[in-house]
C-alpha positions in Angstrom: 90.8 -18.0 -49.2 91.2 -14.5 -51.5 92.1 -10.9 -49.8 88.8 -10.0 -51.4 87.0 -12.3 -49.1 88.9 -11.4 -46.0 88.6 -7.7 -46.3 84.9 -8.4 -46.7 84.6 -10.6 -43.3 86.6 -7.8 -41.9 84.1 -5.0 -43.0 80.9 -7.3 -41.9 82.5 -7.5 -38.5 83.1 -4.1 -38.4 79.9 -2.9 -39.1 78.5 -5.5 -36.9 80.4 -3.9 -34.0 79.4 -0.7 -34.6 75.6 -1.8 -34.4 75.6 -1.9 -30.6 76.8 -0.6 -27.5 77.9 -3.8 -25.8 79.0 -3.7 -22.1 82.6 -3.3 -20.9 84.3 -4.9 -18.5 85.1 -3.1 -15.3 88.9 -3.4 -16.1 88.4 -1.2 -19.3 91.1 0.7 -20.7 93.2 3.7 -19.6 95.8 5.1 -22.0 99.5 5.2 -21.2 99.3 3.1 -18.3 102.4 1.7 -19.2 104.2 4.8 -19.9 103.9 6.0 -16.1 106.7 4.9 -13.4 107.0 1.6 -12.1 104.1 1.0 -9.4 101.5 2.4 -12.1 102.3 0.0 -14.7 101.4 -2.7 -11.6 97.8 -1.9 -12.3 97.1 -4.5 -14.5 98.7 -6.5 -17.4 98.6 -5.7 -21.5 96.3 -6.7 -24.2 97.5 -7.3 -27.5 98.3 -4.4 -29.2 100.5 -2.9 -26.4 97.4 -1.1 -24.6 98.2 -1.1 -20.7 95.1 -1.9 -19.3 93.8 -1.0 -15.9 92.0 -3.1 -13.3 89.7 -1.6 -10.8 92.0 0.5 -8.5 90.9 -1.4 -5.3 91.7 -4.7 -6.5 95.1 -3.3 -8.2 95.9 -1.8 -4.8 95.3 -5.0 -3.2 96.6 -7.3 -5.8 100.2 -4.9 -5.6 100.4 -5.0 -1.8 100.2 -8.9 -1.6 103.1 -9.0 -3.7 104.8 -6.3 -1.8 104.1 -7.5 1.4 105.3 -11.2 0.2 108.8 -9.3 -0.6 108.9 -7.6 2.9 107.9 -4.2 1.0 104.6 -2.4 0.5 104.1 -0.3 -2.6 101.2 1.9 -3.3 99.5 1.1 -7.0 99.7 4.2 -8.7 102.5 6.0 -7.2 106.5 4.7 -7.7 109.4 5.2 -5.9 111.0 4.2 -8.9 109.8 6.7 -11.6 111.2 6.5 -15.2 110.5 8.8 -18.0 108.1 7.6 -21.2 110.9 7.5 -23.4 113.2 5.1 -21.2 110.0 2.5 -21.6 111.3 0.7 -24.7 114.3 1.3 -27.1 111.6 2.1 -29.6 110.6 5.2 -28.2 114.3 6.5 -27.5 114.5 6.8 -31.5 113.1 9.2 -33.9 110.0 7.6 -35.5 111.1 5.1 -38.2 109.6 6.1 -41.6 108.5 2.9 -43.3 107.5 2.0 -46.9 103.7 2.0 -45.2 104.1 5.6 -44.4 106.0 6.9 -47.6 102.6 7.9 -48.9 101.8 10.8 -51.3 100.5 14.1 -50.0 96.9 14.3 -49.2 94.6 17.1 -50.1 91.7 17.2 -47.1 90.3 21.0 -47.3 90.6 22.5 -43.8 93.5 20.8 -42.4 95.9 22.8 -40.3 99.3 23.4 -42.3 101.4 21.7 -39.5 101.5 19.2 -37.1 104.1 18.3 -34.0 105.1 14.8 -33.3 107.1 13.7 -30.5 110.2 11.2 -31.1 110.6 10.9 -27.2 113.1 13.5 -26.5 112.8 16.1 -29.3 109.7 17.9 -31.3 109.5 17.6 -35.1 107.4 20.3 -36.9 106.0 18.3 -40.2 103.7 19.6 -42.8 100.3 18.1 -42.4 99.7 17.1 -46.2 103.3 16.0 -46.9 104.6 14.5 -43.7 108.2 16.7 -44.9 110.0 17.6 -41.5 110.6 21.3 -41.5 112.0 22.2 -37.7 113.1 20.1 -34.7 113.6 21.1 -31.4 115.1 19.0 -28.3 113.5 19.4 -24.9 116.1 20.6 -22.0 117.9 17.8 -20.0 116.9 14.2 -19.5 113.1 15.1 -19.9 110.5 12.8 -21.7 107.4 14.1 -23.8 104.1 13.1 -22.4 101.9 15.2 -24.1 101.0 17.8 -27.1 98.4 20.1 -27.5 97.9 22.9 -30.0 95.5 25.8 -30.3 93.4 27.0 -33.5 96.2 29.3 -34.5 98.2 26.4 -35.9 101.5 28.4 -34.6 101.6 27.6 -31.1 101.4 24.5 -29.1 101.8 23.4 -25.7 103.7 20.6 -24.5 104.1 18.7 -21.0 107.5 16.7 -20.2 108.7 14.6 -17.0 112.0 14.5 -15.4 113.3 11.1 -17.3 116.8 10.5 -15.1 115.7 7.8 -13.0 118.0 9.3 -10.3 116.3 12.6 -10.2 113.5 13.9 -8.2 110.3 13.3 -9.9 109.0 16.4 -11.7 106.3 17.8 -14.6 107.0 20.8 -17.0 104.9 22.6 -19.4 106.4 24.4 -22.2 105.3 26.7 -25.0 106.2 26.1 -28.5 105.6 28.9 -31.1 106.2 28.6 -34.9 106.6 31.3 -37.3 104.6 31.7 -40.8 106.6 29.5 -42.5 106.7 26.5 -39.5 110.3 27.4 -38.3 110.2 26.4 -34.6 111.3 28.5 -32.1 113.1 27.4 -28.8 110.7 26.2 -25.7 109.6 28.6 -23.4 108.5 27.5 -20.0 105.3 28.4 -18.4 105.3 30.3 -15.6 103.7 28.4 -12.2 103.2 25.2 -14.2 106.5 23.3 -13.2 105.2 20.4 -10.8 107.8 19.1 -7.9 106.9 15.5 -7.6 104.7 14.8 -10.1 104.2 13.3 -13.4 101.8 14.8 -16.3 99.1 12.3 -17.2 97.0 14.8 -19.7 97.0 18.3 -21.3 94.6 20.3 -23.4 94.5 24.1 -24.9 91.6 26.0 -25.8 91.1 27.5 -29.2 92.4 30.9 -28.2 95.2 29.7 -26.3 94.2 31.8 -23.2 93.4 28.7 -21.1 95.6 25.4 -20.3 94.2 22.6 -18.5 96.5 19.9 -17.2 96.6 16.3 -15.0 99.5 15.8 -12.7 99.4 12.7 -10.6 102.1 12.7 -7.4 105.3 10.1 -7.5 105.9 7.7 -4.4 107.1 9.1 -1.1 107.9 5.8 0.2 105.1 6.3 2.6 103.6 2.9 2.1 99.9 1.7 1.0 98.0 4.4 -0.3 94.2 4.5 1.1 91.5 5.1 -1.8 90.4 8.1 0.0 93.9 9.9 -0.3 94.7 12.6 -2.6 97.1 11.5 -5.2 96.7 14.3 -8.0 95.1 17.5 -9.3 93.7 18.7 -12.6 94.5 22.7 -13.0 93.4 25.4 -15.1 95.9 27.9 -16.1 95.3 31.3 -17.4 98.0 31.4 -20.4 98.7 35.0 -21.0 99.2 35.9 -17.0 100.8 32.6 -16.2 98.3 32.4 -13.0 96.7 29.1 -11.9 92.7 29.9 -11.6 91.4 26.5 -11.0 92.7 23.3 -8.6 90.6 20.1 -8.4 92.2 17.4 -6.7 91.8 13.6 -7.1 92.2 10.4 -4.9 93.7 6.8 -5.2 90.2 5.4 -5.7 89.5 7.7 -8.9 93.1 7.5 -10.6 94.7 9.6 -12.8 93.2 10.9 -15.9 94.8 10.0 -19.1 93.0 11.9 -21.6 91.3 15.9 -21.6 90.0 18.1 -24.1 88.9 22.0 -23.6 86.1 23.3 -25.7 87.0 25.9 -28.0 85.9 28.7 -25.8 87.5 26.9 -22.9 84.3 26.8 -20.7 84.0 23.0 -20.7 86.4 20.4 -20.3 86.0 16.6 -20.5 88.3 14.0 -19.3 88.8 10.4 -18.6 88.8 8.9 -15.4 87.6 6.0 -13.1 84.4 6.3 -11.2 84.9 6.5 -7.1 86.0 2.6 -6.4 87.5 1.9 -9.6 84.6 -0.1 -11.0 85.2 1.8 -14.8 86.8 4.3 -16.7 84.3 6.9 -18.2 83.9 10.3 -19.2 83.4 13.3 -17.4 82.9 17.1 -17.9 83.4 20.0 -15.5 82.8 23.9 -16.4 86.0 25.6 -16.1 84.2 28.0 -13.9 83.6 26.1 -11.3 85.3 26.7 -7.8 88.3 24.9 -6.8 87.6 21.6 -4.8 87.3 18.3 -5.6 87.0 16.5 -9.3 84.1 14.1 -7.4 82.3 17.1 -6.6 83.0 19.6 -9.4 82.2 17.1 -12.3 79.5 15.3 -13.8 79.6 11.6 -15.4 79.2 11.8 -19.4 79.4 8.1 -19.9 81.4 6.0 -22.6 82.5 3.1 -20.3 85.9 2.2 -21.5 87.1 5.7 -22.9 90.3 6.0 -23.7 91.1 9.3 -25.5 88.8 12.3 -26.0 88.7 15.2 -28.0 86.3 18.5 -27.7 84.3 20.2 -30.9 80.7 20.3 -31.8 80.7 17.1 -30.5 82.6 15.0 -27.7 84.7 12.2 -30.0 86.0 9.6 -28.0 87.9 6.1 -28.5 86.3 3.5 -26.7 87.8 0.2 -26.0 85.3 -2.9 -26.4 86.6 -6.7 -25.8 86.2 -8.8 -28.3 86.5 -12.8 -27.9 90.2 -14.3 -27.7 91.8 -11.6 -25.7 91.2 -9.1 -28.6 90.2 -5.3 -28.3 88.6 -3.1 -30.8 88.8 0.7 -30.7 85.5 2.3 -31.7 85.7 6.3 -32.9 82.4 7.8 -32.3 80.8 11.1 -31.6 79.1 11.5 -28.4 76.4 14.1 -26.9 78.6 15.6 -24.3 76.2 16.1 -21.9 74.5 12.7 -21.8 77.1 10.6 -23.6 74.4 9.5 -26.2 76.3 8.3 -29.3 75.2 10.1 -32.1 77.6 8.7 -34.7 79.8 5.9 -35.1 82.8 7.1 -37.1 85.3 4.2 -37.3 86.7 0.6 -35.7 89.7 -0.3 -35.6 90.4 -4.1 -34.3 92.9 -5.0 -32.2 94.5 -1.5 -32.0 95.3 1.2 -29.8 93.6 4.7 -30.5 94.8 8.0 -29.5 93.2 11.3 -30.2 94.9 14.8 -30.4 93.0 16.8 -27.7 91.5 19.2 -30.3 89.4 19.0 -33.4 90.0 21.3 -35.8 87.8 22.4 -39.0 85.4 19.5 -38.5 88.4 16.6 -38.2 89.8 14.8 -35.4 93.5 13.8 -35.5 93.8 10.0 -34.6 96.8 7.8 -34.2 96.2 4.2 -34.5 99.1 1.6 -33.3 98.7 -2.7 -33.8 100.9 -5.2 -33.1 102.4 -6.7 -29.9 105.7 -7.7 -28.0 107.6 -4.4 -28.9 106.8 -4.8 -32.6 104.0 -1.9 -33.9 102.8 -0.2 -36.3 101.6 3.4 -36.5 98.9 5.2 -38.8 97.8 8.7 -38.4 94.3 9.6 -39.9 92.5 12.8 -40.2 88.3 11.8 -39.5 85.8 13.9 -40.8 83.5 14.2 -38.3 80.6 14.7 -40.2 80.9 11.8 -42.8 83.1 9.5 -40.8 85.4 9.6 -43.8 89.0 9.1 -43.0 92.3 10.0 -45.0 95.5 8.6 -43.8 98.1 11.2 -43.3 101.9 10.4 -44.5 103.4 11.4 -41.1 105.5 9.3 -39.1 105.1 8.7 -35.4 106.3 6.4 -32.7 105.2 2.7 -32.8 105.1 2.1 -29.5 101.7 3.2 -28.3 102.9 3.9 -24.9 104.8 6.9 -26.2 102.7 8.1 -28.9 102.0 12.2 -28.9 101.1 14.3 -31.8 99.3 17.5 -31.8 98.0 20.2 -34.5 
């Protein structure tokens, strides 16, 4: 059969899948499950493309408990006694991104894109020109820390980074930094953000407002050896920081039954936070939202459910943009990128579908574009591509930026 016929068939399947919102299984995907420390990885198997897929928390807890009891030990599902940094998960994620012939692409000319993007190599940050992919600066993170998330504000000169302790013999800890660029993109040293270091925790999501005044992040606790964790026990929280003053203004806790949030995004004015999280009881992972002026308390009480069952990554702008995992026959998974109403979850526009792939969105949309990383492959052999997708038309442009090809180690921001 000709290559043209193959491409026509794939296009037909993609369009057909965009026509409906099919049902999503209860064990819908949670991004970066494989990047958390060992007990977190026990929450479920993996699907093709390297995506970590989560079971319902109660079922996963029971499965882990059953295995642990058989070995004479009980270990909680989310909390881990043997914590490891993200950059220790595979040999690939310990190396700088590998530039292949595929991503040696010519410069792109897309009006309105930021001049710079910041890309993680696992233990360092590279500043690249968005249009050319050329690296113009690099900075290492302190010690043995591994990079988890990157979020930029609207200035294209200030970025925020979350890291975790990568030394498996050291106490578990989450850290947060500011990265500043000069007018020509030269990078400064990382500046620790006061009041954000979280002993005994792992960062799972990060977002910044367009003016850089508000920073939101999620941290989940590490294991303390106390045994099984009931679904109602608090295991982490979502925090809002007033960045200029360094003061924490809000914190909402979440429980073992809800699990951690793998993705979040703030509206440009910082008034609304959207994030992915399990429904209580773990029936599905969905998008939720809360006002950042809501008094501190619990995530369950402060937030409302938007929808998007199976959502794995979010970005806020004029609408809510989400990568939603959809099951296909024979163990395949589609990632559908769409624009949604942030209040109702109703899909306003289907932007693109990637077949059997992992999808990651940078937390903020810029000038009508979202930054998307797509990784495909399995068994440690992955291919990564970076796209700018126009949310008004769905048109995409592949950017000549090299990223980690391990989907559990992708971190990029603009």
